[in-house]
C-alpha positions as CSV (number, residue, x, y, z in Angstrom):
1,M,-6.2,20.4,-9.0
2,R,-8.8,18.1,-9.2
3,Y,-10.0,15.5,-6.2
4,I,-11.8,12.3,-6.9
5,Y,-12.9,9.6,-4.8
6,N,-12.9,6.7,-7.8
7,E,-15.7,4.3,-5.9
8,S,-14.9,1.3,-8.3
9,T,-13.0,-1.5,-6.5
10,D,-11.7,-3.3,-10.1
11,P,-8.0,-3.2,-9.8
12,T,-8.0,-3.4,-14.5
13,F,-10.6,-0.3,-14.2
14,N,-8.4,1.2,-11.9
15,L,-4.9,1.3,-13.3
16,A,-6.9,2.3,-16.8
17,A,-8.2,5.8,-14.8
18,E,-4.8,6.7,-14.0
19,E,-3.5,5.7,-17.2
20,W,-6.4,8.0,-19.0
21,L,-6.0,11.0,-16.2
22,L,-1.7,10.8,-16.9
23,T,-2.4,10.5,-20.9
24,K,-5.6,12.1,-21.6
25,T,-6.0,15.1,-19.5
26,D,-3.8,18.0,-18.3
27,F,-5.3,19.0,-14.9
28,D,-3.6,18.4,-11.8
29,V,-5.3,15.0,-9.7
30,F,-5.6,13.6,-6.2
31,M,-7.2,10.6,-6.8
32,L,-8.3,7.6,-3.6
33,W,-9.5,4.3,-4.3
34,R,-9.4,1.0,-3.4
35,N,-9.2,-2.7,-5.0
36,I,-10.5,-5.8,-4.2
37,P,-8.2,-7.9,-2.9
38,A,-5.5,-8.2,-6.0
39,I,-2.1,-8.7,-6.4
40,I,-0.5,-5.6,-8.2
41,V,2.8,-6.0,-10.2
42,G,5.7,-3.4,-11.3
43,R,6.0,-2.5,-14.7
44,N,8.8,-4.2,-15.2
45,Q,8.7,-7.0,-13.4
46,N,8.4,-11.1,-13.9
47,T,4.9,-11.5,-13.0
48,L,4.9,-15.6,-12.2
49,S,8.1,-14.6,-10.0
50,Q,6.3,-12.2,-8.3
51,I,3.2,-14.7,-7.0
52,D,2.5,-18.0,-5.0
53,E,0.5,-19.4,-8.2
54,A,-1.5,-21.8,-6.9
55,F,-2.6,-19.7,-3.4
56,V,-3.4,-16.9,-6.2
57,K,-5.4,-19.5,-8.3
58,E,-6.9,-21.2,-4.9
59,R,-8.6,-17.8,-4.3
60,N,-8.9,-16.2,-8.0
61,I,-7.2,-13.2,-6.8
62,P,-6.6,-11.0,-10.3
63,V,-3.0,-10.1,-10.9
64,V,-2.2,-7.1,-13.1
65,R,0.6,-5.0,-13.8
66,R,0.7,-1.1,-13.1
67,L,2.3,1.4,-15.2
68,S,4.6,2.6,-12.5
69,G,8.7,0.3,-11.8
70,G,9.0,-0.8,-8.3
71,G,7.8,-4.2,-6.5
72,A,4.5,-6.0,-6.1
73,V,1.8,-5.2,-3.8
74,F,-1.5,-7.4,-2.4
75,H,-4.2,-4.8,-2.5
76,D,-7.6,-5.7,-0.6
77,L,-10.3,-3.1,1.1
78,G,-8.4,-2.5,3.7
79,N,-6.0,-0.7,1.9
80,I,-5.9,2.7,0.5
81,N,-4.8,3.8,-2.7
82,F,-3.7,7.3,-3.7
83,T,-2.4,9.0,-6.7
84,F,-1.2,12.7,-7.5
85,I,-0.9,13.3,-11.3
86,T,0.2,16.6,-11.8
87,N,2.6,17.9,-14.8
88,G,6.2,18.3,-14.9
89,A,9.1,17.0,-16.5
90,L,11.8,14.0,-16.9
91,S,14.3,16.6,-16.0
92,D,12.7,17.4,-12.4
93,G,13.5,13.7,-11.6
94,V,12.2,11.0,-9.4
95,D,11.2,12.7,-5.9
96,F,8.6,10.5,-3.9
97,Q,8.9,13.1,-0.8
98,R,7.1,16.0,-2.8
99,F,4.2,13.6,-2.6
100,T,4.4,11.7,0.2
101,K,4.6,15.2,2.6
102,P,0.6,15.9,2.3
103,I,0.1,12.1,3.5
104,L,2.4,12.1,6.3
105,K,1.1,15.6,7.3
106,A,-2.4,14.2,7.6
107,L,-2.0,10.8,9.1
108,Q,0.6,13.2,11.9
109,A,-2.9,15.7,12.1
110,M,-4.8,12.1,13.0
111,G,-2.1,11.4,15.4
112,V,-0.2,8.6,13.9
113,D,3.6,9.1,14.3
114,C,5.0,9.1,11.2
115,A,7.5,9.4,8.6
116,F,9.7,8.8,5.3
117,D,12.2,5.8,5.0
118,G,14.4,4.9,2.8
119,R,14.2,5.2,-1.3
120,N,10.2,4.8,-1.7
121,D,8.4,4.0,1.8
122,L,6.0,5.8,4.8
123,V,6.8,3.8,7.8
124,I,5.4,4.0,11.5
125,K,8.0,3.0,14.1
126,G,10.2,1.3,11.5
127,Q,7.3,-0.5,10.4
128,K,5.7,0.2,6.8
129,F,2.6,0.9,5.7
130,S,3.0,2.7,2.2
131,G,5.4,2.3,-0.8
132,N,5.0,4.4,-3.7
133,A,6.0,4.6,-7.1
134,Q,6.1,6.7,-9.4
135,H,5.8,6.6,-14.1
136,F,6.3,9.7,-16.3
137,H,4.4,10.2,-19.3
138,K,5.8,13.4,-21.7
139,N,5.7,16.2,-19.3
140,R,3.3,14.6,-17.0
141,V,4.1,12.5,-13.8
142,L,2.3,9.9,-12.2
143,H,2.8,9.4,-8.1
144,H,1.1,6.9,-6.3
145,G,1.3,4.8,-3.2
146,T,-0.6,2.6,-1.0
147,L,-1.9,2.9,2.4
148,L,-2.3,0.1,4.4
149,F,-5.1,0.6,7.1
150,A,-6.9,-2.6,8.0
151,S,-5.4,-5.2,5.7
152,D,-5.1,-8.7,6.0
153,I,-1.6,-9.1,6.3
154,T,-1.9,-12.9,6.1
155,D,-3.0,-12.8,3.2
156,I,0.1,-10.0,1.5
157,S,2.3,-12.5,2.5
158,D,0.6,-15.5,1.4
159,A,0.3,-14.4,-1.5
160,L,3.4,-12.7,-2.7
161,R,5.5,-15.7,-1.4
162,V,7.5,-18.1,-4.1
163,D,10.4,-19.4,-3.9
164,P,13.5,-17.7,-5.5
165,E,14.6,-20.6,-7.0
166,K,12.5,-21.4,-9.3
167,Y,13.2,-18.1,-11.3
168,K,16.1,-16.9,-13.2
169,D,15.9,-13.3,-14.3
170,K,17.0,-9.8,-14.5
171,A,13.5,-8.5,-13.1
172,V,13.1,-6.3,-10.4
173,K,12.2,-8.1,-7.4
174,S,10.3,-6.7,-4.5
175,I,12.0,-6.4,-1.3
176,R,9.6,-7.6,2.0
177,K,9.5,-5.6,5.3
178,R,7.7,-5.9,7.9
179,I,4.5,-4.0,7.9
180,T,1.8,-2.3,9.7
181,N,-1.7,-1.1,9.8
182,I,-3.0,2.6,9.7
183,S,-5.4,1.6,12.2
184,R,-3.3,0.1,15.2
185,H,-1.6,3.3,16.0
186,L,-4.5,5.6,15.8
187,P,-5.4,7.2,18.8
188,E,-8.8,6.5,18.8
189,P,-10.9,3.8,16.1
190,M,-11.5,4.8,12.8
191,E,-14.1,2.8,10.0
192,V,-11.7,2.7,6.1
193,T,-14.6,5.1,4.8
194,E,-13.6,7.8,7.8
195,F,-10.4,7.3,6.7
196,I,-10.7,8.4,3.5
197,D,-13.3,11.0,4.2
198,V,-10.6,12.5,6.7
199,L,-7.7,12.1,4.5
200,M,-9.5,13.8,2.1
201,R,-10.6,16.8,3.7
202,S,-7.2,17.3,4.6
203,V,-5.7,16.7,1.4
204,S,-8.1,19.0,-0.7
205,G,-8.1,21.8,2.2
206,E,-11.9,21.3,2.1
207,K,-11.8,22.7,-1.8
208,G,-15.1,21.1,-1.4
209,E,-16.1,22.1,-4.8
210,E,-13.5,20.9,-6.7
211,E,-14.4,17.1,-5.8
212,R,-16.1,14.9,-8.3
213,G,-16.3,11.7,-9.1
214,L,-15.5,10.5,-12.6
215,A,-18.2,11.4,-15.3
216,P,-20.1,8.6,-17.5
217,Q,-18.1,8.9,-20.4
218,E,-14.4,8.9,-18.3
219,I,-15.6,5.7,-17.4
220,D,-16.2,5.0,-21.1
221,A,-13.5,5.9,-22.0
222,I,-11.5,4.2,-19.0
223,N,-13.2,0.6,-19.5
224,R,-11.6,1.1,-23.0
225,I,-7.8,1.5,-22.4
226,A,-9.2,-1.3,-19.2
227,D,-10.1,-4.0,-22.0
228,E,-6.7,-3.0,-24.3
229,R,-4.6,-3.4,-21.7
230,Y,-5.0,-4.4,-17.9
231,R,-8.0,-6.9,-18.9
232,S,-5.4,-9.1,-21.5
233,W,-3.1,-11.3,-20.9
234,D,-0.8,-10.3,-22.9
235,W,0.2,-7.0,-20.5
236,N,-0.3,-9.0,-16.6
237,F,2.2,-11.9,-17.8
238,G,3.3,-11.8,-21.8
239,Y,5.2,-8.5,-21.1
240,S,7.7,-9.6,-18.0
241,P,11.4,-9.9,-19.4
242,I,13.0,-13.5,-21.0
243,Y,13.5,-15.8,-17.5
244,N,14.4,-19.1,-16.7
245,F,12.4,-21.8,-14.7
246,T,13.4,-24.3,-12.9
247,R,12.3,-27.1,-10.3
248,K,12.6,-30.5,-9.3
249,T,9.0,-32.8,-7.9
250,R,9.1,-35.8,-6.1
251,T,6.1,-37.6,-7.7
252,P,4.8,-41.2,-8.0
253,G,6.4,-41.8,-10.9
254,G,9.5,-40.8,-9.8
255,L,11.9,-37.2,-9.6
256,V,11.1,-34.5,-12.3
257,E,13.3,-31.8,-13.5
258,V,11.9,-29.1,-15.1
259,H,13.8,-26.6,-17.3
260,L,12.1,-23.6,-19.2
261,D,13.1,-20.9,-21.2
262,V,10.5,-18.0,-21.0
263,K,10.6,-14.7,-23.7
264,K,7.1,-12.3,-23.5
265,G,5.7,-15.3,-21.4
266,I,5.6,-17.6,-24.8
267,I,7.8,-21.0,-23.5
268,Q,10.8,-20.9,-26.0
269,Q,12.6,-24.1,-24.9
270,V,11.9,-27.1,-22.4
271,R,13.7,-30.1,-20.6
272,F,12.3,-32.9,-18.7
273,L,14.2,-34.0,-16.3
274,G,15.1,-36.9,-13.8
275,D,14.2,-40.6,-12.8
276,Y,10.9,-41.0,-14.2
277,F,10.1,-43.6,-16.5
278,G,8.1,-43.4,-19.9
279,V,7.8,-45.8,-23.3
280,R,8.4,-43.0,-25.7
281,N,10.9,-40.2,-26.2
282,I,10.3,-37.6,-23.6
283,G,11.8,-34.6,-26.5
284,E,8.1,-35.2,-28.2
285,L,6.5,-34.3,-25.1
286,E,8.7,-31.3,-24.6
287,E,8.3,-30.4,-28.5
288,V,4.6,-29.9,-27.6
289,L,5.3,-27.4,-25.0
290,V,7.3,-25.0,-26.9
291,G,5.1,-22.1,-28.1
292,C,2.5,-22.7,-25.5
293,R,1.9,-19.5,-22.2
294,H,3.9,-20.3,-19.0
295,D,0.2,-20.5,-18.2
296,R,-1.7,-22.9,-16.4
297,T,-5.0,-23.0,-18.5
298,A,-3.2,-22.6,-21.4
299,L,-0.2,-25.4,-20.6
300,E,-3.7,-28.1,-19.2
301,K,-5.6,-27.4,-22.6
302,R,-2.1,-28.3,-24.5
303,L,-1.3,-31.2,-22.7
304,S,-4.6,-33.0,-22.1
305,Q,-4.2,-34.1,-25.7
306,I,-1.3,-36.6,-25.4
307,S,-1.0,-39.6,-23.0
308,L,1.4,-38.1,-20.4
309,H,1.7,-41.1,-19.3
310,A,3.6,-42.8,-22.2
311,Y,6.1,-40.2,-21.7
312,L,5.7,-39.6,-17.8
313,H,4.7,-43.0,-16.1
314,G,2.4,-42.4,-12.5
315,V,2.3,-38.8,-13.2
316,E,-0.9,-37.2,-13.4
317,L,-1.5,-34.2,-15.9
318,P,-2.3,-31.9,-12.6
319,I,0.4,-33.4,-10.5
320,L,2.4,-31.9,-14.0
321,L,0.7,-29.1,-14.0
322,D,1.9,-28.0,-10.6
323,C,6.1,-29.2,-11.2
324,L,5.2,-26.3,-14.1
325,F,4.9,-23.6,-11.9
């Protein structure tokens, strides 16, 4: 077993590190890591349906898709992520308790009364502090989970808040539960870095000689994967399943109702309904948007090249962009 404390806080690098360790090595791994504020969505989710797009844009929060399934989570530096990678087989099936037992044992040794709950959660007095997910690759299994230690719970709820009526799809939906931070339940105060050290020592069994970081050549290889996948729009947004988007907005120019059909992140069909006025056929505007990414920057670039008021009198570009998310 190789024990790694990955000091990077770049979510694109850290998810790429998991992929590289899973697919390019054959040794067992236990890794601890943290991210700057970021939203990490499950492999099978529609990204836009999981986030508050305006909140994420205002805070410049990166949104990154991971390899494993499950729901969207908000990471910040008050959250510790743990990863187990080991050899296994698809026939072994999904087994969350196998990999969460060492975490529960470590926390219980710190005086935290915690338990496994439901399908893949860890809880303290019924409140969730850890969600877990798994991904299989050939004869290898990756298990990773979150550990809310001192996360900003307000940011978690704000970043992941979205109107469920906007998006209609068959993608996996995140289930919100009451959450808590581990730090609130420790008998004695502890800083996050101290908690990481104690957790690593507990899981590794004091095998300090096996603990090490990532080598320079490993970092280079991981960055290549990050560039190819985790820093790309195609993976983080375009990989989303087919979905339909609907929104009604009262604007200075009247009620605007937008319907979009989106496939692989690309708008396939558009309909504008409402009691707005315009001197040109709205079908022309709809055609302009077909083939565009369902992405604010791409839509703004395309819409800025036309006379918007000719189609939607009294509707400014920023307002229309808000209507499209």
